[in-house]
N, C-alpha and C positions, 0 to 999 in steps of 0.2 A: 835372535842371536846378536849380541853386541859385537861390533866389529872394530872400529878404529879407536883404540885405547883399551878398543873395545876399550791376494785380495781374496768370504768364501764365495766364489762365483757359482752360477748354476752348476749342477752336477757335472764334474769334469769328464771329458772323454777318456777312453782307455788310453793309457800311455804305453809307448813301446820303447824299451831301453836296448842299447847295444852294449855288449860287454867287451872289455879288453882281455886279451889272452895273457897279458903279462901280469904275473902275480905281484902283489905288493905286501911287504911285511908290515905288521902292526906292532906297536909297542904297548904292552898292557901295563898301564899305570894305575888303573882303578880296580879295586876289588869288587867288581860288579859283574859277575858272570852268570847270574841267574837267568834262566829262560822262563818265560811266562806264557801261559795259554792266552791266545787272543780272545778277548771278550767284547761283545757288542752291546752298547747301551743306547736306548732311546732317550733317556733323561738328559744326557749331556749334549744332545744335538741342538744347535741354534736354528730355530725356524725363521725363515725369511731374512737371514742375516744379509746385510748389504756391505759392499766393499767400502772401506775407509778411504777417504780421498786425501791425497797428499800431493802438493805441487812440487815436482822434482827441482832440486837446486843445481847449481853449476857443477858441483863435484859428484853428484849422485851416479852419473854414468860411469865415472872412474871407479867409485866404490863397488858398484855392481859388477863391473868387468873384472876387477881385481879378485873379488870373492868368487866369481864364477870360474876364473882361470884356476884358482886353487882347488876348487871342487873337481874340475876336470882332471887335474893332476892326481888327485886322491882316488877317484873312481876309475880312471883310465879310459874314459869315453866322454863324449859331449852329447847334449840333447840337440835335436834338429829344430827345436822351437826357440824363438828369440825372447829376449826380455825376461820378465819376472816368471812367466809360466815355465820357460826353459830352466830357469834357476831352481824352481821347486821340483821339477823332474829330476834334476841332478841330486838334490837333497834326498828325495825318495829312493833314488838308486843307491845312495850311500847307506841308507838304512837297510835296504833289501840285501845288499852285499854282505852285511855284517851278520855273523852267527849269534853274537851275544850283545847285550847292552854295553859291556866293557869295550868291545871292539868299536862300536859306533862312537862312544865317548872319546876313545883315544884318537880316532880319525878326525873328529870335529875339533878337538883341542889342537891337533897338529895343524889344521887349517888356520885356526885363530893365531897360533904362534907364527906361522909363516907370513902373516900379514904385517909383521913388525920386524924392524931391525933388532936383533937380539940385544944389542947394547942398550937400546931404549928401555926395554923391559927390565933389564938388570938394574939400570940406574934408577928407574922409577921405584922398584921394590926396595932398593938400598937407601935411597936418599929422600924420597917423598913419602912412601908408605908409613915410616915410623913417626912422622911429624904430628904433633898434637893428638897422640894416641890413635892415629889413623884417620882423623876427621878431615884433614886437608886433602888427602888422597881420595877419600870417598866423595867429597864435594866436587873435586876436579873431574873424576871419571863420570859422575852423573851428568855434568854439563856437557862434556864432550860426547857422551852417548846421545843426548838430545840433538846436538849439532850435526852429528855424522851418521846416525842410524835410522832416521825416519824413512828413508827410502826402503829399508828392509822391514821395519815394524809398523810404519804408519805414524800418524800424529801422536806425539807424546810430549810430556812436559816434566820439569823438575818439580818435586813436591816434598813436603816435610814428612819424615817417618819417625816412629818411636823406636828407640833402641831398648834392648832387654834391661839395661841399667836405669831406664827412666828418662834418659836424655832425648832431646829432639834435634835431629839434624836435617838440613835441607839437602839430603843425599839420596833422595828417592827419585825414581823416574816412573811416571805413570803412563802406560800405553793405552790409549782409549779403546782401540780395537785392533789387535795384532793381525796384520795382513799375512804374516808368515803362517800363522795358524789358520786364518781364513782360507788362504789359497791351498794349503796342503790338506786341510780337513783331516788331520791326523794327530792324535794325542801323542803317539810315539815319536813323530817328527819333532813336535814341540819339546817333549821331555828329553829325548836322547840326542838330538842334534842342536838344541838351543839351551834349554834350562841347565841341565847337568854339566855339559862341557863348558858353558860360559861361566858358571859358578866356579868350576875347577880352574879355568884359565885365570880369572881375576885373583883367586886366592893363591894359587901356586906360582904364578908368573908375574903378578903385579903387587902382591901382598895386600890385596883389598878383599875382605870377606864380602860375599854377595849372596843374598837370598832372592830368588825370583818366584813370584806367586802368580802363575797364570790362572785365569778364571775361564773354565771350559764352557760356561753357560753364556757369557757375553763377549768372550774373546779378549777381554782386557788383560793386562799384566802389570803387576807392581814389582819394580826393581827396588831392592833395599841394599844399597851399598853401605858397608860397615856392619852388616848383620850376617852372622854365620848361619848356614842352613841347619835345621834340626837333624838329629841323628835319624829320627823316624819321620820322614817327609811323606805324608799321605798322598800328595799330588802325583808322585811317581807311579802309583798303582791305580790311577784312573783308567776305566775301560775306554776303548776307543769309540769314535763316532760310528754310527750305522753306515755312513757313506764312505768310510775310509777304504781306499783302494788297496792299501798295503795290508791291512788286516784281512781283507777277503782273499788277496793273493797268498798270504802266508797260510791261511786256513786251508786253502786248496792244495798247497804244496806239502806242508809238513805239519801244520797244526800248531807250530810253535814259532815264536819270533821274539826279538829283543824289544818288545813293546813295553808300554808302561803297565 
């Protein structure tokens, strides 16, 4: 999930969540209310995947703390685990609390918006996004993503992408092995709390089209700033991993979940 400008360990132990009794209203801004049966696939599991290594920078603790605080505000409770493991527990709780994909997307977009002063987003969309047919804004956010989000995604770099019109821009970000997906071991977490809301956030609130292409076989991910997502995006219907704790919990409870 891109954050300012916006690891898979051995099988995770069972996680315990505490729920808040205070309800929170959600704003439905996406027309995505379909519920899908959980499916389990062996073919999408990465065997022997190892954690990507990233040496934290000076500001990484601040970024993680800010993101975690916003997650706590949204779900109404905190995890008793520290660091990245606790962060992923909160993300899973966000997905478990939502009844539909739309609710999860709306909540994740609210979290992204809350990390920015509103005026900055408005000015960027108004003044920067229109320049050079969107190229300048796309190049800028790609570089800021690499500078500020490796603590969340792992090692990544700016690369060149092809646009539908044949042009080539250095507005891509290639994530070698996304630790967000590694740690969660959940396709639904990737699609519904990262890919879809991040694409929505950049398009609607920064004026920058974005297509994210996660690879569920090697955990890599290609960001394409300046490229709009296709209407029929096959990645959102990928079955979840066999080891996904959310899929198993949902199957036991209701058989349905806002998964991919």
